[in-house]
C-alpha positions in Angstrom: 0.0 0.0 0.0 1.4 3.4 -0.9 2.6 5.3 2.1 3.7 2.3 4.0 0.8 2.1 6.5 -2.2 -0.1 6.5 -5.7 1.4 7.0 -6.0 -0.8 10.1 -3.1 0.9 11.7 -4.8 4.3 11.4 -8.1 3.3 13.1 -9.2 6.1 15.4 -10.6 5.1 18.8 -14.4 4.9 19.0 -14.1 7.0 22.1 -13.2 9.9 19.8 -9.9 10.8 21.5 -8.6 13.9 19.8 -5.0 12.5 19.6 -6.3 9.5 17.6 -8.1 11.8 15.2 -5.1 14.1 14.7 -2.7 11.1 14.3 -5.0 9.6 11.7 -5.5 12.9 9.9 -1.8 13.7 9.7 -1.0 10.3 8.1 -4.1 10.4 5.8 -3.5 13.8 4.4 0.2 13.0 3.7 -0.9 9.9 1.7 -3.6 11.7 -0.2 -1.3 14.5 -1.1 1.2 12.0 -2.7 -1.3 10.9 -5.3 0.2 11.3 -8.8 -3.1 11.2 -10.8 -6.8 11.4 -10.4 -7.3 7.7 -9.7 -4.3 7.5 -7.4 -5.5 10.4 -5.3 -9.1 9.0 -4.9 -7.6 5.6 -4.2 -5.6 7.0 -1.4 -8.7 8.7 0.1 -10.6 5.4 0.0 -7.7 3.3 1.5 -7.1 5.7 4.3 -10.7 6.4 5.2 -12.0 2.8 5.1 -12.3 1.3 7.7 -10.4 3.8 9.8 -13.0 6.5 9.6 -16.0 5.2 7.6 -17.5 2.0 6.3 -18.6 3.2 2.9 -17.6 6.1 0.6 -19.6 7.4 -2.4 -17.7 9.8 -4.7 -19.3 12.2 -7.1 -17.2 14.3 -9.5 -18.2 17.4 -11.3 -19.4 17.0 -14.9 -17.6 18.2 -16.9 -14.5 18.6 -14.7 -13.0 22.1 -14.7 -9.6 21.8 -16.4 -6.9 24.4 -16.4 -5.9 27.0 -13.9 -7.4 29.9 -15.7 -10.7 28.4 -16.9 -14.1 29.3 -15.4 -16.1 26.4 -14.1 -19.1 25.3 -16.1 -22.6 26.3 -15.0 -24.9 24.9 -13.8 -23.4 22.7 -11.1 -23.7 19.1 -12.3 -22.4 16.0 -10.5 -21.9 12.5 -11.8 -21.3 9.4 -9.8 -17.7 8.2 -9.8 -17.5 5.3 -7.4 -19.0 3.4 -4.5 -16.5 1.7 -2.1 -17.5 -0.7 0.7 -14.8 -2.3 2.7 -11.0 -2.0 2.4 -9.3 -2.1 -1.0 -6.6 -4.7 -1.7 -3.7 -2.9 -3.4 -2.5 -6.2 -4.9 -5.7 -6.6 -7.0 -6.6 -3.0 -7.5 -9.7 -1.1 -6.5 -13.1 -2.8 -5.9 -15.8 -2.7 -8.5 -17.0 0.8 -9.3 -20.7 1.6 -9.3 -22.1 2.2 -12.8 -22.5 5.8 -13.6 -26.0 7.2 -12.9 -27.7 10.1 -14.5 -26.1 13.5 -14.0 -27.4 15.3 -10.9 -27.9 19.1 -11.3 -27.3 20.8 -7.9 -29.3 23.9 -7.1 -30.7 25.9 -4.2 -29.6 25.4 -0.6 -27.5 22.3 -1.4 -25.5 24.2 -4.0 -24.9 27.0 -1.5 -23.8 24.4 1.1 -21.3 22.8 -1.3 -19.8 26.1 -2.3 -19.4 27.1 1.4 -16.7 24.3 1.6 -17.8 22.9 4.9 -18.8 19.3 5.7 -22.3 18.6 7.1 -24.4 15.8 8.5 -27.2 14.3 6.5 -29.8 16.0 8.7 -28.3 19.5 8.0 -31.2 21.5 6.6 -29.4 22.3 3.3 -28.2 18.7 2.9 -31.2 16.6 3.9 -33.4 17.3 0.8 -30.6 16.3 -1.5 -29.4 13.1 0.2 -31.9 10.8 -1.4 -31.1 12.0 -4.9 -27.4 12.0 -4.3 -27.4 8.4 -3.2 -30.2 7.2 -5.4 -28.0 5.7 -8.1 -26.3 3.4 -5.5 -29.1 2.9 -3.0 -29.6 -0.7 -4.1 -25.9 -1.5 -3.6 -25.5 0.2 -0.2 -25.2 -2.3 2.7 -24.0 -1.7 6.2 -20.7 -3.7 6.7 -21.1 -6.1 9.6 -18.4 -7.8 11.6 -17.6 -11.4 11.0 -19.2 -13.9 11.8 -22.6 -12.2 11.3 -23.8 -13.8 8.0 -26.2 -11.3 6.6 -25.6 -7.6 6.2 -28.3 -5.2 7.2 -29.6 -3.0 4.3 -28.9 0.7 4.7 -31.9 3.0 3.9 -31.5 5.4 1.1 -31.4 8.3 3.6 -29.4 7.0 6.6 -29.8 8.5 10.0 -28.3 12.0 10.0 -25.3 11.3 12.2 -24.2 8.2 10.2 -23.7 10.1 7.0 -21.4 13.1 6.3 -21.4 15.0 3.0 -18.2 16.9 2.3 -17.5 19.1 -0.7 -14.4 18.5 -2.8 -13.4 22.1 -3.3 -10.0 22.8 -4.9 -8.1 26.0 -5.2 -10.7 27.6 -7.4 -13.6 25.3 -8.2 -15.8 22.6 -6.7 -14.6 19.4 -8.2 -17.0 16.9 -6.5 -18.4 15.6 -3.3 -17.7 12.7 -1.0 -20.3 10.9 1.1 -18.9 9.0 4.2 -21.2 6.5 5.8 -20.9 4.5 9.0 -22.9 1.3 9.7 -25.0 0.5 12.7 -22.3 -1.7 14.4 -20.1 1.4 15.3 -20.7 4.8 16.9 -22.2 7.5 14.7 -20.1 10.4 13.6 -19.5 13.2 16.2 -19.1 16.9 15.7 -15.4 16.6 15.8 -15.5 14.1 12.9 -16.9 16.9 10.7 -13.5 18.6 10.9 -11.7 15.3 10.0 -14.1 14.9 7.0 -13.5 18.5 5.9 -9.7 18.0 6.0 -9.9 14.7 4.1 -12.1 16.3 1.4 -9.9 19.5 1.2 -6.7 17.6 0.6 -8.4 15.2 -1.9 -9.7 18.2 -3.8 -6.3 19.8 -3.9 -4.9 16.6 -5.3 -7.7 16.3 -7.9 -7.3 19.9 -8.8 -3.6 19.5 -9.3 -3.8 16.4 -11.4 -6.6 17.8 -13.6 -4.9 21.1 -14.3 -1.4 19.8 -15.1 -0.2 17.5 -17.8 1.7 14.2 -17.8 5.1 15.9 -17.7 4.0 17.6 -14.5 3.1 14.3 -12.9 6.5 12.9 -13.7 8.1 16.0 -12.2 5.9 15.7 -9.1 6.8 12.1 -8.7 10.5 12.9 -8.7 10.0 15.7 -6.2 7.8 13.6 -3.9 10.2 10.6 -3.7 12.9 13.0 -2.4 10.7 14.3 0.4 10.2 12.4 3.7 7.4 9.8 3.4 6.6 10.4 7.0 7.7 12.5 10.0 9.3 10.9 13.0 7.4 10.5 16.3 9.6 11.7 19.0 8.8 12.4 22.7 8.5 16.1 23.4 7.5 17.4 20.0 4.7 16.9 17.5 5.2 17.5 13.8 3.1 18.3 10.7 4.1 19.3 7.2 2.8 20.4 3.8 4.2 20.5 0.3 2.5 22.3 -2.6 4.1 22.2 -6.1 4.0 25.4 -8.1 0.8 25.6 -10.2 2.4 27.4 -13.2 5.1 25.0 -14.3 5.6 21.3 -15.0 9.1 21.3 -13.8 10.2 20.0 -10.4 11.4 22.4 -7.8 14.1 22.3 -5.2 12.0 22.9 -2.0 12.4 20.4 0.9 11.8 19.9 4.6 13.0 17.3 7.1 12.8 16.3 10.7 15.8 14.2 12.0 15.9 12.6 15.5 19.0 13.4 17.4 20.5 11.9 20.6 18.8 12.9 23.9 15.3 13.1 22.4 16.3 16.2 20.5 15.1 16.8 16.9 16.6 18.7 14.0 14.1 20.7 11.9 15.2 21.6 8.4 13.7 23.5 5.5 15.6 24.4 2.3 15.1 25.7 -1.3 17.4 25.1 -4.3 16.9 28.0 -6.6 15.3 27.3 -10.0 12.7 24.8 -11.4 14.3 21.9 -13.3 15.3 18.3 -12.9 18.7 19.6 -12.0 17.3 21.6 -9.1 15.5 18.6 -7.8 18.6 16.4 -8.1 20.7 19.0 -6.2 18.0 19.2 -3.6 18.2 15.5 -3.1 22.0 15.7 -2.7 21.8 18.5 -0.2 19.1 16.8 1.8 21.2 13.7 2.1 24.2 15.7 3.2 22.1 17.5 5.9 20.9 14.1 7.2 24.5 12.8 7.4 25.8 16.0 9.1 22.8 16.0 11.6 23.7 12.5 12.7 27.1 13.7 13.6 25.4 16.0 16.1 27.1 19.1 14.9 25.8 22.5 15.9 23.6 24.3 13.4 26.3 26.7 12.1 28.6 23.7 11.5 26.0 21.9 9.6 25.4 24.9 7.3 29.2 25.4 6.9 29.8 21.8 5.7 26.6 22.0 3.5 28.0 25.1 1.9 31.3 23.2 1.2 29.4 20.3 -0.3 27.4 22.7 -2.6 30.6 24.2 -3.9 32.1 20.8 -4.6 29.0 20.0 -6.7 30.2 22.7 -9.1 26.7 23.9 -9.9 25.5 27.5 -10.5 22.4 26.7 -8.4 22.4 28.3 -5.0 20.2 27.3 -2.1 18.8 28.7 1.0 18.5 26.6 4.2 17.3 27.0 7.8 18.5 24.5 10.4 17.1 24.3 13.9 17.6 22.0 16.9 14.9 21.6 19.5 15.8 20.1 22.9 12.6 19.2 24.8 14.6 18.6 28.1 16.2 22.0 28.3 13.3 23.5 26.3 15.8 25.5 24.2 15.9 26.1 20.5 19.1 26.7 18.4 18.7 28.1 14.9 21.1 29.0 12.1 20.1 30.5 8.7 21.6 30.5 5.3 19.7 33.2 3.4 16.3 31.7 4.2 13.1 33.5 5.3 12.9 33.7 9.1 10.9 31.2 11.2 7.7 32.2 12.9 6.9 31.2 16.5 3.4 31.0 17.7 3.5 31.4 21.5 1.2 29.5 23.9 -0.8 32.7 24.5 -1.6 32.9 20.8 0.7 35.8 19.9 3.0 35.3 16.9 6.6 36.3 16.6 9.0 36.5 13.6 12.3 35.2 15.1 15.4 37.3 14.6 18.0 35.0 13.2 21.1 36.4 11.3 20.3 35.4 7.7 23.8 34.6 6.5 24.5 33.9 2.8 22.9 31.3 0.7 24.4 27.9 0.4 26.9 27.8 -2.4 28.2 31.4 -2.0 31.2 30.2 0.1 33.5 32.1 2.5 30.9 33.7 4.7 30.4 32.3 8.3 27.1 31.3 9.7 25.8 32.1 13.2 23.7 30.1 15.6 21.3 31.8 18.0 19.8 30.1 21.0 16.4 31.0 22.5 13.7 29.6 24.8 11.3 27.1 23.3 8.3 27.2 25.7 6.0 24.3 26.1 2.9 24.7 24.0 4.6 27.0 21.4 4.5 26.2 17.7 7.5 26.8 15.3 6.8 27.2 11.6 9.6 26.8 9.0 8.7 27.4 5.4 10.0 28.2 2.0 9.7 31.6 0.3 6.9 30.3 -2.0 4.5 30.8 1.0 5.4 34.5 1.6 6.6 35.8 -1.8 4.4 36.1 -4.9 4.3 38.2 -8.0 2.4 40.9 -6.0 3.8 40.5 -2.5 7.4 40.9 -1.3 8.9 38.6 1.4 8.7 41.1 4.3 5.0 41.7 3.7 4.3 38.0 3.2 6.1 37.1 6.5 3.9 39.6 8.3 0.8 38.2 6.6 1.9 34.8 7.8 2.3 35.9 11.4 -1.1 37.5 11.5 -2.7 34.5 9.8 -1.2 32.2 12.5 -2.5 34.4 15.2 -6.0 34.5 13.7 -6.1 30.7 13.2 -5.1 30.2 16.9 -7.5 32.8 18.3 -9.6 31.4 21.1 -7.9 27.9 21.0 -5.8 26.8 23.9 -3.9 24.3 21.8 -4.8 24.7 18.1 -4.3 21.5 16.1 -1.1 21.4 14.0 -2.9 20.2 10.9 -5.4 23.0 11.1 -2.7 25.6 11.5 -0.8 24.2 8.4 -4.0 24.4 6.3 -4.8 27.9 7.7 -1.5 29.4 6.7 -1.9 28.1 3.2 -4.9 30.3 2.8 -2.7 33.4 2.5 -1.7 32.1 -0.9 -3.1 33.7 -4.0 -3.2 30.9 -6.7 -3.1 33.5 -9.5 0.0 35.2 -8.1 1.9 32.2 -6.7 5.0 31.3 -8.8 7.0 28.9 -6.6 6.7 25.7 -4.7 5.7 25.8 -1.0 7.2 23.5 1.7 6.6 23.9 5.4 7.0 22.0 8.6 5.4 22.9 11.9 6.6 21.7 15.3 4.6 21.9 18.5 6.9 22.0 21.5 5.6 19.7 24.3 8.7 19.6 26.4 10.0 16.8 28.6 8.9 16.6 32.3 11.9 17.2 34.5 10.8 14.4 36.9 11.2 11.9 34.0 14.9 12.7 33.6 17.9 11.6 35.7 21.3 13.0 34.7 24.8 12.5 36.3 28.4 13.3 35.4 30.9 10.6 36.5 34.7 10.5 36.5 36.2 7.7 34.4 37.6 5.6 37.3 37.4 1.9 38.0 34.7 2.3 40.7 32.5 4.4 38.3 30.5 1.4 37.1 29.4 0.6 40.7 28.5 4.2 41.3 26.4 4.1 38.1 24.5 1.0 39.2 23.7 2.7 42.5 22.4 5.8 40.9 20.4 3.7 38.4 18.8 1.7 41.2 17.8 4.9 43.1 16.1 6.4 40.0 14.2 3.2 39.1 12.9 2.8 42.6 11.6 6.4 42.6 9.9 5.8 39.2 8.3 2.6 40.5 10.2 0.4 38.0 11.7 -2.1 40.4 10.8 -5.0 38.1 13.2 -3.6 35.5 16.1 -3.1 38.0 18.2 -6.2 37.4 18.4 -6.0 33.6 18.9 -2.2 33.6 21.7 -2.4 36.2 23.5 -5.0 34.2 23.3 -3.1 31.0 24.3 0.2 32.6 27.3 -1.4 34.2 28.5 -2.9 30.9 28.1 0.3 28.9 29.7 2.5 31.6 32.6 0.1 32.0 33.2 0.3 28.3 33.1 4.1 28.4 35.5 4.3 31.4 38.0 2.2 29.4 38.4 4.8 26.7 37.3 8.2 28.2 39.7 10.9 29.2 37.0 13.3 30.6 34.0 12.8 32.8 31.3 10.7 31.2 27.6 11.5 31.3 24.9 9.0 32.3 21.3 9.9 31.6 18.0 8.0 32.1 14.9 9.1 30.3 11.4 7.8 31.2 8.6 7.8 28.6 6.8 4.8 27.3 10.3 3.3 27.2 13.2 3.5 29.6 16.2 5.0 27.7 19.7 5.0 29.0 22.4 7.1 27.4 26.1 7.1 28.2 28.3 9.8 26.6 32.1 9.9 26.6 34.7 11.8 24.7 36.2 8.9 22.7 35.3 8.7 19.0 35.7 4.9 18.9 32.3 3.3 18.4 31.7 0.0 20.3 31.6 -3.2 18.2 29.7 -6.3 19.4 31.7 -9.5 19.2 31.3 -13.0 20.5 33.7 -13.9 23.3 35.4 -17.3 23.3 35.0 -19.7 26.1 38.2 -18.7 28.0 37.8 -14.9 27.5 37.2 -12.8 30.6 35.6 -9.9 28.6 33.9 -9.2 25.3 30.4 -10.1 26.4 29.1 -6.6 27.4 27.4 -5.5 24.2 26.2 -9.1 23.5 24.3 -8.9 26.8 22.9 -5.5 25.9 21.8 -6.8 22.6 20.0 -9.7 24.2 18.3 -7.7 27.1 17.5 -4.4 25.4 14.6 -3.8 23.0 16.9 -1.5 20.9 20.4 -0.2 21.3 22.9 1.8 19.2 25.8 4.2 19.2 26.0 7.6 17.6 29.2 9.6 16.9 29.2 13.2 18.2 31.4 16.1 17.4 33.0 15.6 20.8 32.9 11.9 21.2 30.0 9.4 21.1 26.8 8.3 22.8 25.9 4.7 23.4 22.2 4.1 24.3 19.7 1.3 24.9 15.9 1.2 25.4 13.5 -1.1 27.2 9.8 -1.1 27.0 8.1 -0.1 30.3 5.2 -2.4 31.2 1.8 -0.7 30.7 0.9 -0.8 34.3 4.0 1.2 35.4 3.9 4.0 32.8 1.9 6.6 34.8 3.6 6.1 38.1 6.8 7.2 39.7 8.3 10.2 41.3 11.1 12.6 40.5 14.6 11.1 40.2 17.5 13.1 41.5 
């Protein structure tokens, strides 16, 4: 299945928890946005929405479809049935049978006004209710409510289902209504809630954008889009202390790939690097250079270099490529434990920070020179990253158009963020991303748009234990003692023996090579993570000890006892880490470790 996740993995809880909806919505919109043609886009909608969100989907498309960026949509508003889907699709055998096309449906009156208002509604909405029977009439005989196995006989669904089991959402693209989607739930699961209307609206909006894009651009554009999309991250990492969302919009006026990219890269200590960049120009060469620079940034990030060093080495790499293409890039590191943010900029538009109180701020970061210029140093600035704040990194296509300069566009972005967050204690990231895209004027936009948003959630201090230890023979014993104390305070006594053994082995190995104090850190989330940092660049290597050997079994034991382990080279040494899954019953207990 495209996107790498099954529909079953996205199922939102029937309790309607907002985190489940947001997680589903984030993955679903990314998958839908990666559709390369009309059928691909609609297939992604069906595969992500069934059974995670609905049991049945009925799709109508406008007839005829509005084609071309500058063309006016035909009047009157006519819909034609595209497909009926019940049950998950099997990617190996293609989509399920499509319903036969019914007679065109001319939409007028209140229902037309409802669709053009771009909001989803229940079947019992006054403007929707009169049109439901006619909208579903061509497929009424085929509609059945899916029932769980082993119930042998499905229950027929009436032509007009109960209002809260049917949502009608308009597919409204950048300029035109391109169709409608009807989402139905059977009697064996809870009806839709008011919160589900927002989910349906977002699914429909992203589907409409995908349909609009594929209908208005030719085959060459689809090839260029495919090249661009495979170079962007297929998904964003899930790291403790930060939540992420992203968007990418190709330029509407060219069939050539651009050089915009974004990335989120996990770093040691639960930190995350946030990156956005833009290779100047629109060509296959621009996209290829973007891919090379993005790979270089990922490699440099994993060396745990400070932001200015990453940009310095990236600049060197760009000069070695010997291309006339320059690039802008912004590189930031968020540390949820210290709640600090480090940022360095290479000629890129400044990031915007939405504070927890709803006020927006354009961060003052020395812009530096674009990547590829050479010989000009970069500067890192450090600032607080308060819990609940949202950082937005973006490319200039979002703030600069044929009619708007960058400074004006950045100010428009800041005020749009504030307006979107007004009255909300914690505005959803997906909603904020969609909201800032509304500042775009499709007629004036001439560049790609890439953006990544990060919500700072921080890391509770009582879930961190941190010590510096001298590299002496007795240090391993001291590390076991400190580990024992922390685990007892966290109520994790059942994990004590294995954790002590692994800490002792890793610390002993660090003491053997370190010349300066080593750092021992324990982090408690859904997992228990241990990190040991020393100043030796030599990475540990697991080997199997022979029968008569007195050593050589340390990492073998760690490999057997830990759920995961690894070693990462740093600019000043290395960090060796391992993780264990905390039993479910112990995850919400425990006191502060000191």
